[in-house]
Every structure is written in structure tokens, then in C-alpha cells.
C-alpha positions as CSV (number, residue, x, y, z in Angstrom):
1,M,191.9,83.6,-98.8
2,S,193.3,80.2,-98.0
3,T,192.4,78.4,-95.0
4,I,195.5,78.7,-93.5
5,T,195.3,82.6,-94.2
6,Q,192.1,82.7,-92.7
7,V,193.2,81.0,-89.5
8,A,196.5,82.9,-89.2
9,A,194.3,86.1,-89.0
10,I,192.4,84.8,-86.4
11,L,195.6,83.7,-84.5
12,K,197.5,87.4,-84.2
13,T,199.1,87.6,-81.2
14,T,201.2,89.9,-79.5
15,D,203.2,86.8,-77.6
16,K,205.7,85.8,-80.1
17,E,206.2,82.4,-78.7
18,L,202.8,81.5,-79.1
19,E,202.8,83.1,-82.7
20,R,205.6,80.4,-83.4
21,I,203.7,77.4,-81.9
22,G,200.6,78.1,-84.0
23,E,202.7,78.6,-87.1
24,K,204.2,75.4,-86.8
25,I,201.0,73.7,-86.4
26,L,199.3,75.5,-89.2
27,A,202.2,74.1,-91.0
28,E,201.8,70.5,-90.0
29,E,204.9,70.3,-87.9
30,R,205.2,68.4,-84.6
31,I,204.9,70.4,-81.4
32,T,207.4,69.4,-78.6
33,A,206.5,69.2,-74.8
34,E,208.0,72.7,-74.1
35,E,205.7,74.3,-76.6
36,G,202.4,72.0,-75.4
37,L,203.1,73.0,-71.9
38,T,203.2,77.0,-73.2
39,L,200.0,76.3,-74.9
40,F,198.6,75.4,-71.4
41,E,200.1,78.2,-69.6
42,K,199.9,81.3,-72.1
43,G,197.2,80.0,-74.7
44,T,194.1,81.9,-74.5
45,L,190.9,80.0,-75.1
46,S,190.3,81.8,-78.6
47,Y,193.6,81.2,-79.6
48,L,193.7,77.3,-78.5
49,G,190.1,76.9,-80.0
50,A,190.7,78.4,-83.3
51,L,194.0,76.2,-84.1
52,A,192.6,73.3,-82.6
53,N,189.2,73.3,-84.9
54,H,191.5,74.5,-87.8
55,V,193.4,70.9,-87.2
56,R,189.9,69.1,-86.6
57,E,188.6,70.3,-89.8
58,R,191.4,69.9,-91.9
59,R,191.4,65.9,-90.6
60,H,187.6,65.2,-90.6
61,G,185.8,68.5,-92.1
62,N,182.5,68.7,-90.3
63,K,182.0,64.9,-89.9
64,T,181.1,64.1,-86.0
65,Y,181.0,60.4,-85.4
66,F,179.2,57.9,-83.1
67,N,178.2,54.5,-82.7
68,R,175.3,52.4,-81.7
69,N,176.9,50.6,-78.3
70,F,175.6,49.1,-75.5
71,H,177.5,48.5,-72.2
72,I,177.9,45.7,-69.7
73,E,179.3,46.2,-66.3
74,P,180.3,42.6,-64.8
75,T,180.9,44.3,-61.2
76,N,182.0,46.8,-59.1
77,V,183.6,45.0,-56.5
78,C,187.1,45.6,-56.7
79,V,190.5,44.7,-55.0
80,F,192.1,48.3,-55.6
81,T,191.5,51.4,-54.1
82,C,191.6,54.4,-56.5
83,Q,191.2,57.6,-54.5
84,F,188.9,59.2,-57.1
85,C,186.8,56.5,-57.4
86,S,182.8,56.6,-56.6
87,Y,182.1,53.6,-58.2
88,S,183.9,50.3,-56.7
89,R,183.3,48.4,-53.4
90,L,186.1,46.8,-51.7
91,Y,186.1,42.8,-52.0
92,A,185.6,42.7,-48.1
93,H,182.3,44.5,-48.7
94,R,181.2,43.0,-52.0
95,D,177.4,42.5,-50.3
96,E,177.3,46.3,-51.0
97,G,177.9,46.1,-54.8
98,W,176.9,43.7,-57.5
99,E,178.4,40.5,-59.5
100,L,176.8,39.5,-62.7
101,S,176.7,36.0,-63.5
102,Q,177.5,35.0,-67.3
103,Q,174.3,34.0,-68.1
104,Q,172.9,37.7,-66.5
105,M,175.2,38.9,-68.7
106,M,174.2,36.9,-71.8
107,D,170.5,37.8,-70.9
108,I,171.7,41.7,-71.3
109,V,173.3,40.8,-74.6
110,K,170.2,39.0,-75.7
111,G,168.2,42.0,-75.0
112,Y,169.4,43.8,-78.1
113,D,169.0,40.8,-80.6
114,G,167.3,42.3,-83.7
115,K,168.8,45.8,-82.7
116,P,171.3,47.3,-85.0
117,V,174.2,48.1,-82.1
118,T,177.1,47.2,-83.5
119,E,179.6,47.2,-80.3
120,V,179.3,45.8,-76.6
121,H,181.6,47.5,-74.2
122,I,182.7,45.6,-71.1
123,V,184.3,47.1,-68.0
124,G,184.0,47.1,-64.5
125,G,186.0,46.6,-61.4
126,V,188.5,44.0,-60.8
127,H,186.6,40.9,-59.1
128,P,189.1,37.9,-57.7
129,K,186.6,35.6,-59.1
130,M,185.9,36.9,-62.5
131,N,189.6,35.4,-63.6
132,L,190.7,35.1,-67.1
133,E,189.1,31.7,-67.7
134,F,185.4,33.3,-66.5
135,F,185.8,36.0,-69.4
136,T,187.3,33.9,-72.0
137,E,184.2,31.4,-71.6
138,L,182.0,35.0,-71.6
139,L,183.5,35.8,-74.8
140,G,182.9,32.9,-76.6
141,K,179.2,32.9,-75.6
142,I,178.8,36.3,-76.9
143,K,180.5,35.4,-80.3
144,T,178.8,32.3,-80.3
145,H,175.1,34.1,-80.3
146,R,176.0,37.3,-82.2
147,P,179.3,36.6,-84.2
148,D,178.8,40.2,-86.1
149,L,178.9,42.1,-82.7
150,H,182.4,43.9,-82.0
151,I,183.5,43.0,-78.3
152,K,185.4,46.2,-76.7
153,G,186.1,45.0,-73.5
154,F,188.4,45.2,-70.3
155,T,190.8,47.9,-69.3
156,A,194.5,47.7,-68.6
157,V,194.0,47.4,-65.1
158,E,191.6,44.6,-65.5
159,L,193.7,42.7,-67.6
160,D,197.0,42.9,-65.7
161,Y,195.2,41.5,-62.8
162,M,193.7,38.5,-64.8
163,F,197.2,37.9,-66.5
164,R,199.4,37.8,-63.2
165,K,196.5,35.7,-61.5
166,A,196.9,33.2,-64.6
167,K,200.5,33.4,-64.7
168,L,200.8,34.3,-68.0
169,T,202.8,36.9,-69.8
170,V,200.9,39.9,-71.3
171,E,201.5,38.5,-74.7
172,E,199.8,35.0,-73.8
173,G,197.3,36.7,-72.1
174,M,196.2,39.1,-75.0
175,K,196.4,36.2,-77.6
176,K,194.4,34.1,-75.5
177,L,191.8,36.5,-75.1
178,H,192.2,37.6,-78.9
179,A,191.5,34.4,-79.8
180,A,188.5,34.1,-77.5
181,G,186.8,36.8,-79.4
182,L,187.9,40.1,-77.7
183,D,188.1,42.7,-80.6
184,S,189.6,45.8,-79.1
185,M,190.3,47.4,-76.0
186,P,188.8,50.8,-74.5
187,G,191.4,53.1,-72.7
188,G,190.5,53.2,-68.9
189,G,192.5,52.9,-66.2
190,A,195.3,55.5,-67.4
191,E,194.6,58.2,-65.6
192,I,197.4,60.4,-65.0
193,F,200.9,58.4,-66.0
194,H,203.6,60.7,-63.8
195,P,204.6,58.6,-60.4
196,D,204.2,61.8,-58.4
197,V,200.5,61.8,-59.1
198,R,199.9,58.1,-59.9
199,N,201.2,57.2,-56.4
200,V,198.6,59.3,-54.7
201,I,195.5,58.7,-56.6
202,C,195.8,54.8,-57.8
203,A,198.7,53.8,-56.0
204,D,197.9,49.8,-56.2
205,K,196.9,49.3,-59.6
206,V,199.1,48.9,-62.8
207,D,201.8,51.4,-63.2
208,A,202.1,53.5,-66.6
209,E,204.7,51.2,-67.8
210,G,202.5,48.3,-67.4
211,W,199.4,50.0,-69.0
212,L,201.3,51.0,-72.0
213,K,202.8,47.4,-72.5
214,I,199.6,45.9,-72.0
215,H,198.0,48.3,-74.8
216,E,201.5,47.7,-77.0
217,A,201.2,44.0,-76.9
218,A,197.4,44.4,-78.5
219,H,198.5,46.3,-80.9
220,R,201.2,44.0,-81.7
221,E,198.3,41.3,-81.9
222,G,196.5,43.1,-84.5
223,M,194.0,44.8,-81.9
224,H,193.2,48.3,-81.8
225,T,192.7,50.2,-78.4
226,N,191.8,53.8,-76.9
227,A,193.7,55.8,-74.7
228,T,192.4,58.1,-71.8
229,M,193.4,60.7,-69.3
230,L,191.6,61.6,-66.1
231,Y,192.3,65.1,-65.6
232,G,191.2,68.1,-63.7
233,H,192.5,66.8,-60.2
234,I,195.9,67.4,-58.5
235,E,197.9,67.0,-61.7
236,T,199.7,69.8,-63.1
237,Y,199.8,71.0,-66.7
238,A,203.5,69.3,-67.1
239,H,201.7,65.8,-66.0
240,R,199.4,66.2,-68.5
241,I,201.7,66.7,-71.4
242,D,203.8,63.8,-69.8
243,H,200.9,61.5,-70.0
244,M,200.2,62.5,-73.6
245,Q,204.0,62.6,-74.7
246,R,203.8,58.6,-73.5
247,L,200.9,58.0,-75.4
248,R,202.0,59.9,-78.8
249,D,205.3,57.9,-78.3
250,L,203.6,54.5,-78.0
251,Q,201.5,55.6,-81.0
252,D,204.6,56.4,-83.1
253,R,205.8,52.8,-82.8
254,T,202.3,51.0,-83.1
255,G,199.8,53.1,-84.8
256,G,197.4,51.3,-82.9
257,F,195.3,53.7,-80.9
258,N,192.1,54.8,-82.2
259,T,191.0,58.0,-80.3
260,F,192.2,59.9,-77.2
261,I,189.5,60.3,-74.4
262,P,190.0,63.0,-71.9
263,L,188.0,62.1,-69.0
264,K,186.8,64.7,-66.0
265,F,187.5,64.1,-62.6
266,R,184.1,64.7,-60.8
267,N,184.6,64.8,-56.8
268,K,181.1,63.4,-55.8
269,D,181.2,60.5,-53.1
270,N,185.1,59.5,-53.2
271,D,188.1,60.4,-51.1
272,M,189.0,63.2,-53.2
273,S,185.6,65.2,-52.7
274,H,187.8,68.1,-51.2
275,V,189.4,68.6,-54.8
276,T,187.6,71.3,-57.0
277,E,186.5,70.4,-60.2
278,S,187.8,72.1,-63.1
279,S,186.1,74.8,-64.8
280,I,184.3,74.6,-68.5
281,I,187.2,77.1,-69.8
282,E,189.9,74.7,-68.6
283,D,187.9,71.7,-69.8
284,M,187.8,73.3,-73.2
285,K,191.6,74.3,-73.1
286,L,192.4,70.6,-72.2
287,Y,190.7,69.3,-75.4
288,A,192.1,72.0,-77.6
289,V,195.9,71.2,-76.4
290,A,195.1,67.6,-76.8
291,R,194.2,68.1,-80.2
292,L,197.1,70.0,-81.2
293,Y,199.7,67.9,-78.9
294,M,198.1,63.9,-80.3
295,D,199.0,64.7,-83.8
296,N,199.0,60.9,-84.7
297,F,195.9,60.3,-82.9
298,P,193.4,60.2,-85.6
299,H,190.1,61.0,-83.3
300,L,189.4,62.9,-80.1
301,K,186.6,62.0,-78.3
302,A,184.4,63.8,-75.6
303,Y,182.5,61.1,-73.6
304,W,179.0,62.9,-73.1
305,P,177.9,61.6,-70.1
306,M,180.7,62.9,-68.3
307,L,180.5,66.3,-69.3
308,G,176.7,66.9,-70.1
309,R,175.0,67.4,-73.4
310,Q,175.8,71.1,-73.9
311,N,179.3,70.9,-72.7
312,A,180.0,68.2,-75.4
313,Q,178.1,69.8,-78.0
314,L,180.8,72.9,-76.9
315,T,183.8,70.4,-77.4
316,L,182.6,70.0,-81.2
317,S,184.9,73.6,-81.5
318,F,187.9,72.8,-79.4
319,G,188.8,69.6,-81.5
320,V,186.6,67.0,-80.9
321,N,185.2,64.6,-83.7
322,D,183.7,61.9,-81.8
323,L,180.8,61.8,-79.2
324,D,181.1,57.9,-78.3
325,G,177.7,56.5,-78.8
326,T,174.1,55.9,-77.7
327,I,175.7,54.0,-74.6
328,D,172.4,52.2,-74.5
329,D,172.2,51.3,-70.8
330,T,172.6,52.4,-67.2
331,T,176.1,52.9,-66.7
332,K,177.2,53.9,-63.3
333,I,181.0,54.2,-63.4
334,Y,180.7,58.1,-64.0
335,S,176.8,58.5,-62.5
336,M,178.1,57.5,-59.3
337,A,180.9,60.1,-59.2
338,G,178.2,62.9,-59.8
339,S,178.4,63.4,-64.0
340,E,175.8,65.4,-65.4
341,E,173.9,62.7,-67.0
342,Q,172.5,60.9,-64.4
343,T,170.9,58.0,-67.1
344,P,173.2,58.0,-69.8
345,S,171.7,56.7,-72.9
346,L,170.7,58.5,-75.9
347,T,168.6,57.4,-78.8
348,T,170.2,57.8,-82.5
349,A,167.6,60.4,-83.0
350,Q,168.6,62.5,-79.9
351,L,172.1,62.0,-80.9
352,V,171.8,63.1,-84.3
353,S,170.0,66.2,-83.0
354,L,172.6,67.0,-80.8
355,I,175.2,67.1,-83.3
356,K,173.1,68.9,-85.7
357,Q,172.1,72.0,-83.5
358,V,176.0,73.1,-83.6
359,G,176.1,72.6,-87.5
360,R,178.2,69.3,-87.6
361,E,177.6,66.3,-89.6
362,P,176.7,63.3,-87.9
363,V,178.1,60.1,-89.0
364,E,177.6,56.8,-87.3
365,R,180.4,54.6,-87.4
366,D,181.8,51.0,-86.4
367,T,184.0,50.8,-83.4
368,L,187.1,51.4,-86.0
369,Y,185.5,54.2,-87.7
370,N,184.5,52.3,-90.5
371,E,181.7,54.7,-91.9
372,I,178.0,52.9,-91.6
373,K,175.5,56.1,-92.3
374,N,176.2,59.6,-92.8
375,Y,173.2,61.7,-91.4
376,K,173.9,65.0,-92.9
377,D,170.6,65.2,-95.2
378,V,168.5,63.1,-92.9
379,D,165.4,64.8,-91.7
380,L,165.2,64.9,-88.1
381,N,161.7,64.1,-87.9
382,A,162.1,61.1,-90.1
383,I,164.9,59.8,-87.8
384,S,162.5,60.6,-84.7
385,Q,159.6,58.3,-86.1
386,D,161.8,55.4,-87.4
387,P,161.3,52.9,-84.5
388,S,164.8,51.4,-85.2
389,L,166.7,54.7,-84.4
390,N,164.7,55.1,-80.9
């Protein structure tokens, strides 16, 4: 029996519209926004999961990627007031937050000397005094100290503020940061693009057009970036599809996105604490539809600290093929919002074990998805006893 025949047998449904959409996906045809909305509204979890897993395995087999990285959060002081944020402190109350100096951040980098990490991830609040000059100097110091370390840094929200303050165009600002040592960008700050939602949850920061323009400029500069979507709050299914459509359109033009990362809204200690969080069923439906709709995104990532380890494992059956990384630090952005993992750090051995427990193939990658090591045939006991992996 062919793979398509096997999946078609799983996808039997009395709903002719769902059946037709499933046939398009099996034939590797792009689905429309209307069809994506139908999947959200009418697709059962088993139906969507079977389709998404088929697409995942068609593209990546059993491989599940991770990298060995660490985070630096320069500050949680911020000039913006996002309703969903449990992390930042307004500049007027900066004494309640933290601000790291360049030397303090370099000390963090040097703390990984001799360790086989491949990436440093730099994101934080938007601090008026941490401007473009401050960060270009920091990038230069990191590259001078450790040239092989890939620097993935700064959300479009941070960059929009830096560029405007420096009176540079987006293109000029990206060139300056790239030349200083910035290798790629994360996908934060996207939230939900539609203005009906954005004007409620994060009205004062860069809008959808500005976010997309910065990522397009990065792509034109030869850099890769990621894309996120904050889901499970006041948005509708239509808002999700609109968000994914805008990303899909940009990817058609540039091909510069590496991965799409849905981020689950958590309601602890923020101005949206009255909003009920999405259920695990809705979470898995979202990942599945994302894999089916974002057909030109090579990878779909689940950020395990936000979902929790067991739920992250579950996403691997709903289209996900990447679990981020070891995230070796004391990340606060999500733990302060009530994420499942209050100490989001795993050893390589733990992450490999997490992936193997659900029958997937752990593959260490670098930031750009070049494969470093396949752990498929590596004994877990041997991994746990290797000091470099713990």
C-alpha cells in the first residue's frame, strides 16, 4: 500500500469539504485561506493530526531537530505596554527590573568557553539607552571573542525602535547590524498581525507591515529569520489564518524564513489574566493546521519551555519537527507568564531522551539547520555519561 493510500484510509470522513481539502494536501497542492479556516472550524483532532503528521514525515521523516544554545536577556525594562506581557517593567519603574552591561553579557558568553554550544540568542525589552550603537559594539565583542558562535538576536520590535532612534532606514540598520556580527533573527514580536487584535493587545509597538518589512530587509541582506504567532487569547481562527497568510506571502517572495513557531498565550500576572488559556486539544489543532497551511516553511517548531515537556512531545505527532534547543540559561520571558517549565534548561542527554521516548530521531542542528550529529543509534546511557552533553 502506498503512503498516500495509507493516509487516505485514515482520513475517511463524511464531510465532503474536508475530504476535498485532504486530497489537495496529499497531492501537495496549496490550500487557500478559506480552506485553512475550514480545517480550524470543522477538522477533528485525529483528522488534522493524521494529515499534519503525513506532511511532516514526507518532508523530514522521523527526524526531530534541536540545537545547543543559550540565551542572553539584556533587560526586561521596556518602553512598550503589551497587555499579554508578564515580563517587562516600564522605564519609569526600571528599578524593578534588570539591565545588563556589555561586560555582564560578555561574562555570560565567556561562561560557555570550551562548551560545544553553537548559538547565542539575544532578546529582551526595548530599553531607551540600549541603542543601535550599544548593540553593534556588543556584537563586535562577541564575534571577536568567539567567531564561530552564531548570533541570533533582536525581535523586529527591538529593531524598529533602534532604527528609528538612530534615524536610519530599515535597510541601513540591517546592514549595520549584519556587518557588526548579527547572523540571523528570531521571530518574536509578531503576536497577531490583524489590526483588530493588535490594537488591543500591543497597540504601541511596530505594526504588522513594519514587522514584515524588517524581516524582508533581513532576508534581502542574506540573513535567515524565524516567525512566530502568539495564539490562544482574543484572536479568532480567521485572525490566525490572516497572520499565517501574510507570512506565507513573504516567504514566497524571499524564502528567508527557517521556521514557524506558534507561541501559546499564558495568563499569569499580566493585563490579560482574565482570558482563559487554550486547551491542549486547541494547541494540537493549531500546530497541525500550521503545518498544513505554511507549506513553504521548511520547519515547524514547538517551544518546549512554554508547552511543557510532555505536551512538546505530543506536538511531534501534529506536524512539529523541531523542539528548539537546550536553552541553557534562566530564561524569564515565559516562566514569568506561567509557562509549564519554571527552569527552562535541558541537557543534550535529556533532550535526546525526550525525543527518543516518542519514537522520533534526534538530530542536533546548527541555527540554519545544517545537521551536526544524528543521535538515532547513540545509546542513552552513553550520552548521559558524556560530560560534554550534560
